[in-house]
VEXMAR-76244 format. One line per 2 residues: number of its first residue (from 1); their letters; for each residue x, y, z of N, C-alpha, C, O, CB. Coordinates in Angstrom, 1 decimal. Atoms other than C-alpha are relative to their C-alpha. Glycine has a CB too. Example, Ala and Ser with C-alpha at 12.3 -4.5 7.8 and 13.67 -1.06 7.14 Angstrom:
% VEXMAR-76244
1	AS	0.9 -1.2 0.0 12.3 -4.5 7.8 0.9 1.2 0.0 1.9 1.2 0.7 -1.0 0.0 1.2 ~ -0.9 -1.1 0.0 13.7 -1.1 7.1 -0.8 1.1 0.8 -0.3 2.2 0.9 0.4 0.5 -1.4
//
This chain:
% VEXMAR-76244
1	XX	0.6 -0.6 1.3 -51.3 23.3 -40.6 0.5 -0.9 -1.1 1.7 -1.2 -1.2 0.4 1.5 -0.2 ~ -0.3 0.8 1.2 -51.3 21.3 -43.8 0.8 0.8 -1.0 0.4 2.0 -1.3 -1.3 -0.5 -0.7
3	XX	-0.9 -0.7 0.9 -48.4 22.3 -46.1 -0.7 0.4 -1.3 -0.5 1.4 -1.9 1.3 -0.7 -0.2 ~ 0.6 -0.3 1.3 -50.5 22.0 -49.2 -1.0 1.1 0.0 -1.3 1.7 -1.0 -0.6 -1.3 -0.6
5	XX	1.0 -1.1 -0.1 -53.1 24.4 -47.9 0.7 1.3 0.3 0.2 2.4 -0.2 -0.9 -0.3 1.2 ~ -0.7 -1.3 -0.3 -50.6 27.0 -46.6 0.8 0.6 -1.1 0.9 1.8 -1.2 0.9 -0.2 1.2
7	XX	-0.8 -0.5 1.1 -48.5 27.2 -49.7 -0.7 0.9 -1.0 -0.2 2.0 -1.3 0.6 -1.2 -0.8 ~ 0.7 -0.9 0.9 -51.1 28.7 -52.1 -0.4 1.3 0.8 -0.5 2.4 0.2 -1.2 -0.6 -0.6
9	XX	0.4 -1.1 -0.8 -52.3 31.0 -49.2 1.1 1.1 0.0 0.9 2.2 -0.3 -0.3 -0.4 1.4 ~ -1.2 -0.9 -0.1 -48.8 32.6 -48.7 0.5 0.4 -1.4 1.0 1.5 -1.5 1.1 -0.6 0.8
11	XX	-0.4 -0.4 1.4 -48.0 32.5 -52.4 -0.9 1.1 -0.6 -0.3 2.1 -1.2 0.0 -1.2 -0.9 ~ 0.8 -1.1 0.5 -51.0 34.6 -53.3 0.2 1.3 0.8 0.1 2.4 0.2 -1.5 -0.4 0.1
13	XX	-0.3 -1.2 -0.8 -50.3 37.0 -50.4 1.3 0.7 -0.5 1.3 1.9 -0.7 0.0 -0.3 1.5 ~ -1.3 -0.6 0.4 -46.7 37.5 -51.4 0.0 0.5 -1.4 0.6 1.6 -1.8 1.1 -1.1 0.1
15	XX	0.1 -0.5 1.4 -47.6 37.8 -55.1 -0.8 1.4 0.0 -0.4 2.3 -0.7 -0.8 -1.0 -0.9 ~ 0.7 -1.3 -0.1 -50.1 40.6 -54.1 0.9 1.1 0.5 0.8 2.2 0.0 -1.2 -0.2 0.8
17	XX	-0.9 -1.0 -0.6 -47.5 42.4 -52.0 1.0 0.5 -1.1 1.2 1.7 -1.2 0.8 -0.6 1.2 ~ -1.0 -0.4 1.0 -44.9 42.3 -54.8 -0.7 0.9 -1.1 -0.2 1.9 -1.5 0.6 -1.2 -0.7
19	XX	0.8 -0.8 1.0 -47.5 43.5 -57.4 -0.3 1.4 0.4 -0.2 2.3 -0.3 -1.2 -0.8 -0.5 ~ 0.5 -1.4 -0.5 -48.8 46.3 -55.2 1.2 0.9 0.2 1.0 2.1 -0.1 -0.7 -0.2 1.3
21	XX	-1.2 -0.9 -0.2 -45.3 47.6 -54.4 0.5 0.5 -1.3 0.8 1.7 -1.5 1.1 -0.8 0.8 ~ -0.5 -0.5 1.4 -44.3 47.7 -58.1 -1.0 1.0 -0.5 -0.6 2.0 -1.1 0.1 -1.3 -0.9
23	XX	1.1 -0.9 0.5 -47.7 49.3 -59.0 0.1 1.3 0.7 -0.1 2.4 0.0 -1.3 -0.7 0.1 ~ -0.1 -1.2 -0.8 -47.4 51.8 -56.2 1.2 0.8 -0.4 1.1 2.1 -0.6 0.0 -0.3 1.5
25	XX	-1.2 -0.7 0.4 -43.9 52.7 -57.2 -0.1 0.7 -1.4 0.2 1.8 -1.6 1.3 -0.9 -0.1 ~ 0.2 -0.6 1.4 -44.8 53.2 -60.9 -1.0 1.2 0.1 -0.8 2.2 -0.6 -0.6 -1.1 -0.9
27	XX	1.0 -1.1 -0.1 -47.9 55.3 -60.0 0.6 1.2 0.8 0.3 2.4 0.4 -1.2 -0.5 0.7 ~ -0.6 -1.1 -0.8 -45.9 57.4 -57.5 1.0 0.8 -0.9 1.0 2.0 -0.9 0.8 -0.6 1.2
29	XX	-0.9 -0.7 0.9 -43.2 58.2 -60.1 -0.8 0.8 -1.0 -0.5 1.9 -1.4 0.9 -1.0 -0.7 ~ 0.9 -0.7 0.9 -46.0 59.2 -62.5 -0.6 1.2 0.6 -0.7 2.3 0.0 -1.1 -0.9 -0.6
31	XX	0.6 -1.1 -0.6 -47.7 61.4 -60.0 1.1 1.1 0.4 0.7 2.3 0.3 -0.7 -0.4 1.3 ~ -1.0 -1.0 -0.2 -44.4 63.1 -59.1 0.4 0.7 -1.3 0.6 1.9 -1.3 1.3 -0.7 0.6
33	XX	-0.3 -0.6 1.3 -43.7 63.6 -62.8 -1.0 1.0 -0.4 -0.7 2.1 -0.9 0.1 -1.1 -1.1 ~ 1.1 -0.9 0.3 -47.1 65.2 -63.3 0.1 1.3 0.9 -0.1 2.4 0.4 -1.4 -0.6 0.2
35	XX	-0.1 -1.1 -0.9 -46.6 67.5 -60.3 1.2 0.9 -0.5 1.0 2.2 -0.5 0.3 -0.4 1.5 ~ -1.1 -0.8 0.4 -43.2 68.6 -61.6 -0.2 0.7 -1.4 0.1 1.8 -1.6 1.3 -0.8 -0.1
37	XX	0.3 -0.5 1.4 -44.3 69.0 -65.3 -1.0 1.2 0.0 -0.8 2.1 -0.7 -0.5 -1.1 -0.8 ~ 1.0 -1.0 0.0 -47.3 71.1 -64.5 0.1 1.0 1.1 -0.9 1.8 1.4 -1.4 -0.7 0.0
39	XX	-0.2 -0.9 -1.1 -45.9 73.0 -61.6 -1.1 0.1 1.0 -1.5 1.2 1.4 0.3 1.4 -0.5 ~ 1.1 0.1 -1.0 -48.6 71.9 -59.2 0.6 0.2 1.4 1.7 -0.1 1.6 -0.8 -1.3 -0.1
41	XX	-0.5 -0.2 -1.4 -48.3 72.8 -55.5 0.3 -1.4 0.6 -0.4 -2.4 0.4 -1.1 0.7 0.8 ~ -0.4 1.3 -0.6 -46.5 70.1 -53.5 -0.9 -0.4 1.2 -0.8 -1.5 1.7 1.4 0.1 0.5
43	XX	1.0 0.3 -1.1 -49.3 70.3 -50.9 -0.9 -1.1 -0.4 -1.5 -1.8 0.5 -0.7 1.2 0.5 ~ 0.9 1.0 0.4 -51.3 67.9 -53.0 0.6 -1.4 0.0 0.0 -2.4 -0.3 -0.6 0.3 -1.4
45	XX	-0.8 1.3 0.1 -48.6 65.2 -52.9 -0.5 -1.0 1.0 -0.7 -2.2 0.7 1.5 0.3 0.2 ~ 0.4 1.0 -1.0 -49.7 63.6 -49.6 -1.4 -0.6 -0.3 -1.5 -1.8 -0.2 0.0 0.6 1.4
47	XX	1.3 0.7 0.2 -53.4 63.1 -50.4 0.0 -0.8 -1.3 -0.6 -1.9 -1.3 -1.1 1.1 -0.2 ~ -0.1 0.8 1.2 -52.6 61.9 -53.9 0.8 -1.3 0.3 0.4 -2.3 -0.3 0.7 0.8 -1.2
49	XX	-0.8 1.2 -0.4 -50.0 59.5 -52.4 -0.9 -1.0 0.7 -0.8 -2.2 0.4 1.2 0.5 0.9 ~ 0.9 1.0 -0.7 -52.7 58.0 -50.1 -1.0 -0.6 -1.0 -1.3 -1.8 -0.9 -0.8 0.8 1.1
51	XX	0.9 0.6 1.1 -55.1 57.6 -53.1 0.7 -1.0 -0.8 0.2 -2.1 -1.1 -0.5 1.2 -0.8 ~ -0.8 0.9 0.8 -52.3 56.0 -55.1 0.2 -1.3 0.8 0.1 -2.4 0.2 1.3 0.6 -0.5
53	XX	-0.2 1.1 -0.8 -51.6 53.7 -52.2 -1.3 -0.9 0.1 -1.2 -2.1 0.0 0.4 0.4 1.4 ~ 1.3 0.7 -0.1 -55.3 52.7 -51.9 -0.3 -0.7 -1.3 -0.7 -1.9 -1.3 -1.1 0.9 0.4
55	XX	0.3 0.7 1.3 -55.6 52.0 -55.6 1.0 -1.1 -0.2 0.5 -2.2 -0.7 0.2 1.1 -1.2 ~ -1.0 1.1 0.1 -52.4 49.9 -55.6 -0.4 -1.2 0.8 -0.3 -2.3 0.4 1.4 0.5 0.4
57	XX	0.4 1.1 -0.9 -53.6 47.9 -52.6 -1.2 -0.7 -0.6 -1.2 -2.0 -0.6 -0.2 0.5 1.4 ~ 1.3 0.6 0.4 -57.1 47.3 -53.9 0.2 -0.8 -1.3 -0.4 -1.9 -1.4 -1.1 1.1 -0.1
59	XX	-0.1 0.7 1.3 -56.1 46.4 -57.5 0.8 -1.2 0.2 0.5 -2.3 -0.4 0.6 1.0 -1.0 ~ -0.8 1.2 -0.2 -53.4 44.0 -56.4 -0.7 -1.1 0.8 -0.6 -2.2 0.4 1.3 0.4 0.8
61	XX	0.8 0.9 -0.7 -55.7 42.4 -53.9 -1.0 -0.7 -0.8 -1.3 -1.9 -0.7 -0.6 0.6 1.2 ~ 1.0 0.5 0.9 -58.4 42.0 -56.4 0.5 -0.9 -1.1 -0.1 -1.9 -1.4 -0.7 1.2 -0.7
63	XX	-0.6 0.8 1.0 -56.1 40.5 -59.0 0.7 -1.3 0.6 0.6 -2.3 0.0 1.0 0.8 -0.8 ~ -0.9 1.1 -0.5 -53.9 38.2 -56.8 -0.7 -0.8 1.1 -0.3 -2.0 1.2 1.2 0.6 0.5
65	XX	0.6 0.8 -1.0 -56.1 37.2 -53.9 -1.3 -0.6 -0.5 -2.0 -0.1 -1.3 -0.3 0.9 1.3 ~ 1.2 0.6 0.4 -58.9 34.8 -54.3 -0.1 -1.3 0.7 0.6 -1.6 1.7 0.0 -0.3 -1.5
67	XX	0.2 1.3 -0.7 -60.2 31.4 -53.2 -0.8 0.2 1.2 -1.9 0.6 1.1 1.3 -0.6 0.3 ~ 0.7 -0.2 -1.3 -61.1 31.5 -49.6 0.8 0.8 1.0 2.0 1.2 0.7 -0.4 -1.4 0.6
69	XX	-0.6 -0.8 -1.1 -60.2 33.4 -46.4 0.5 1.4 -0.5 1.6 1.8 -0.3 1.3 -0.8 0.5 ~ -0.3 -1.3 0.5 -60.3 36.7 -48.2 0.3 1.1 1.0 1.2 1.9 0.8 -1.1 0.4 -0.9
71	XX	-0.2 -1.0 -1.0 -60.5 38.8 -45.1 1.4 -0.2 0.6 2.1 0.8 0.8 -1.0 -0.1 1.1 ~ -1.3 0.3 -0.7 -57.4 37.1 -43.5 1.1 0.3 -1.0 2.1 0.9 -0.7 0.0 -1.4 0.5
73	XX	-1.1 -0.2 1.1 -55.4 37.1 -46.8 0.2 1.5 -0.2 1.3 2.0 -0.3 -0.4 -0.7 -1.3 ~ 0.0 -1.4 0.3 -56.3 40.7 -47.4 0.7 0.8 1.1 1.5 1.7 0.8 -1.4 0.6 -0.3
75	XX	-0.5 -0.8 -1.2 -55.5 42.0 -43.9 1.5 -0.3 0.1 2.3 0.6 0.3 -0.7 -0.4 1.3 ~ -1.4 0.3 0.0 -52.1 40.1 -44.0 0.7 0.7 -1.1 1.8 1.2 -0.9 0.2 -1.5 0.0
77	XX	-0.6 -0.6 1.1 -51.4 41.4 -47.4 0.2 1.5 0.2 1.2 2.1 -0.1 -0.9 -0.1 -1.3 ~ -0.1 -1.4 -0.4 -52.1 45.0 -46.2 1.1 0.3 1.0 1.8 1.3 0.8 -1.3 0.5 0.5
79	XX	-1.1 -0.2 -1.0 -49.8 44.7 -43.2 1.4 -0.2 -0.7 2.3 0.6 -0.4 -0.2 -1.0 1.2 ~ -1.3 0.2 0.6 -47.0 43.2 -45.3 0.3 1.1 -1.0 1.5 1.5 -1.1 0.0 -1.3 -0.8
81	XX	-0.2 -1.1 0.9 -47.5 46.0 -47.9 0.5 1.2 0.8 1.4 1.9 0.4 -1.3 0.3 -0.8 ~ -0.3 -1.1 -0.8 -47.3 48.6 -45.2 1.5 -0.1 0.5 2.2 0.8 0.6 -0.9 0.2 1.2
83	XX	-1.4 0.3 -0.5 -44.1 47.0 -43.7 1.0 0.3 -1.2 2.0 0.9 -1.0 0.1 -1.4 0.5 ~ -0.9 -0.1 1.1 -42.5 46.9 -47.2 0.2 1.5 -0.3 1.3 2.0 -0.6 -0.5 -0.7 -1.2
85	XX	-0.1 -1.4 0.3 -43.3 50.6 -47.9 0.7 0.8 1.1 1.5 1.7 0.9 -1.4 0.6 -0.2 ~ -0.7 -0.6 -1.1 -42.1 51.6 -44.4 1.5 -0.2 0.0 2.3 0.6 0.3 -0.6 -0.4 1.3
87	XX	-1.4 0.3 0.1 -38.8 49.9 -45.0 0.6 0.9 -1.1 1.7 1.4 -0.9 0.2 -1.5 -0.4 ~ -0.5 -0.9 1.1 -38.4 51.8 -48.3 0.1 1.5 0.5 1.0 2.2 0.3 -0.8 -0.1 -1.2
89	XX	0.1 -1.3 -0.5 -39.4 55.0 -46.5 1.2 0.3 0.9 1.8 1.4 0.9 -1.3 0.3 0.7 ~ -1.1 -0.1 -1.0 -36.9 54.5 -43.7 1.4 0.1 -0.8 2.2 0.9 -0.4 0.0 -1.1 1.0
91	XX	-1.3 0.0 0.8 -34.1 53.8 -46.3 0.2 1.3 -0.7 1.3 1.8 -0.7 0.0 -1.2 -1.0 ~ -0.1 -1.3 0.8 -34.8 57.0 -48.3 -0.1 1.2 0.9 0.5 2.2 0.5 -1.0 0.0 -1.0
93	XX	0.2 -1.2 -0.7 -35.8 59.4 -45.6 0.7 0.0 1.4 0.9 1.1 2.0 -1.5 0.3 0.2 ~ -0.7 0.1 -1.2 -34.0 58.2 -42.5 -0.9 -0.3 1.2 -0.3 -0.7 2.3 0.6 1.3 0.3
95	XX	0.8 0.4 -1.1 -37.0 57.5 -40.3 -1.4 0.5 -0.1 -1.7 1.4 -0.8 0.6 0.5 1.3 ~ 1.4 -0.4 -0.1 -40.7 57.8 -39.5 -0.4 -0.1 1.5 0.2 -0.8 2.3 -0.9 -0.9 -0.9
97	XX	0.5 0.0 -1.4 -42.7 58.5 -36.3 -0.8 -1.3 0.2 -1.3 -1.9 -0.7 -0.8 1.3 0.3 ~ 0.8 1.2 -0.3 -44.5 55.7 -34.5 -1.5 0.2 -0.4 -2.1 -0.8 -0.8 0.1 -0.2 1.5
99	XX	1.4 -0.3 0.4 -47.9 57.4 -35.2 -0.1 -0.3 -1.5 -1.2 -0.9 -1.9 -0.3 1.4 0.3 ~ 0.0 0.3 1.5 -47.1 57.2 -39.0 -0.1 -1.5 -0.2 -0.8 -1.9 -1.1 1.2 0.7 -0.7
101	XX	-0.1 1.5 0.2 -46.3 53.5 -38.7 -1.4 -0.6 0.3 -1.9 -1.4 -0.4 1.1 -0.6 0.9 ~ 1.3 0.5 -0.4 -49.6 52.8 -36.8 -1.0 0.3 -1.1 -1.8 -0.5 -1.4 -0.4 0.5 1.4
103	XX	1.0 -0.4 1.0 -51.7 54.8 -39.3 0.2 -0.8 -1.3 -0.8 -1.2 -1.9 0.1 1.5 -0.2 ~ -0.3 0.7 1.2 -50.0 53.2 -42.3 -0.5 -1.5 0.1 -1.1 -2.0 -0.9 1.4 0.1 -0.4
105	XX	0.4 1.4 -0.1 -50.5 49.7 -41.0 -1.5 -0.2 0.1 -2.1 -1.1 -0.5 0.7 -0.6 1.3 ~ 1.5 0.0 -0.1 -54.2 50.3 -40.1 -0.6 0.2 -1.3 -1.5 -0.5 -1.8 -0.5 0.9 1.1
107	XX	0.5 -0.4 1.3 -54.9 52.0 -43.4 0.2 -1.1 -1.0 -0.8 -1.5 -1.7 0.6 1.3 -0.5 ~ -0.3 1.0 0.9 -53.2 49.3 -45.4 -0.7 -1.3 0.3 -1.2 -2.0 -0.7 1.5 -0.3 -0.1
109	XX	0.7 1.2 -0.4 -54.7 46.4 -43.5 -1.5 0.1 -0.3 -2.1 -0.9 -0.8 0.2 -0.4 1.4 ~ 1.4 -0.2 0.3 -58.2 47.9 -43.9 -0.3 -0.1 -1.5 -1.2 -0.8 -2.0 -0.5 1.3 0.5
111	XX	0.1 0.1 1.5 -57.8 48.4 -47.7 0.3 -1.4 -0.5 -0.4 -1.9 -1.4 0.9 1.0 -0.7 ~ -0.3 1.4 0.4 -56.2 45.0 -48.0 -1.1 -1.0 0.3 -1.4 -1.8 -0.5 1.3 -0.5 0.7
113	XX	1.1 0.9 -0.4 -59.0 43.3 -46.1 -1.2 0.2 -1.0 -1.9 -0.8 -1.4 -0.4 0.3 1.4 ~ 1.1 -0.2 1.0 -61.6 45.0 -48.4 0.3 -0.6 -1.3 -0.6 -1.2 -1.9 -0.2 1.5 -0.1
115	XX	-0.3 0.6 1.3 -59.8 43.9 -51.5 0.0 -1.5 0.1 -0.4 -2.2 -0.9 1.4 0.5 -0.5 ~ 0.1 1.5 -0.2 -59.5 40.3 -50.1 -1.5 -0.4 0.0 -1.8 -1.5 -0.7 0.7 -0.4 1.3
117	XX	1.5 0.3 0.0 -63.3 40.3 -49.5 -0.5 0.1 -1.4 -1.3 -0.8 -1.8 -0.7 0.9 1.0 ~ 0.5 -0.2 1.3 -64.0 41.6 -52.9 0.6 -1.1 -1.0 -0.2 -1.5 -1.8 0.5 1.4 -0.5
119	XX	-0.6 1.1 0.9 -61.6 39.1 -54.6 -0.6 -1.3 0.2 -0.8 -2.0 -0.8 1.5 -0.1 0.3 ~ 0.7 1.3 -0.3 -63.3 36.2 -52.9 -1.4 0.0 -0.6 -1.8 -1.0 -1.1 -0.1 -0.3 1.5
121	XX	1.4 -0.1 0.4 -66.7 37.4 -53.9 -0.2 0.2 -1.5 -1.2 -0.1 -2.1 -0.7 1.1 0.7 ~ 0.0 -0.1 1.5 -65.8 38.1 -57.6 0.4 -1.3 -0.6 1.4 -1.9 -0.2 0.8 1.2 -0.5
123	XX	-0.4 1.3 0.6 -65.7 35.1 -59.8 0.9 0.3 -1.2 0.8 1.3 -1.9 -1.3 -0.7 -0.6 ~ -1.0 -0.3 1.0 -62.7 34.9 -62.1 -0.3 -0.8 -1.3 0.4 -0.7 -2.2 1.4 -0.4 0.5
//
């Protein structure tokens, strides 16, 4: 593999992962604050969390991925995002089940792939 071709590829993917993790963290804190301030039921936390995750993934992919190979970049970005969030989850909660890991990786890779395809097709 040519080094000059691989460097922008991985740079854009890592930039998207960092941006999405930061954006997801900020939106998660905001959604927790809203739940606490307005005394909303905590049962809405999981669906809202999945929505926030999808928004973070799609927006970061749309902003950071581009050029060519959008599907591959996006899917790799989604998997790396899922791994990063699962590492944080394990650090703070102590563990997750295998099924949760599989679902998170599949969900994140699908949203990442969609954002990669969209980023390639939108002109900047």
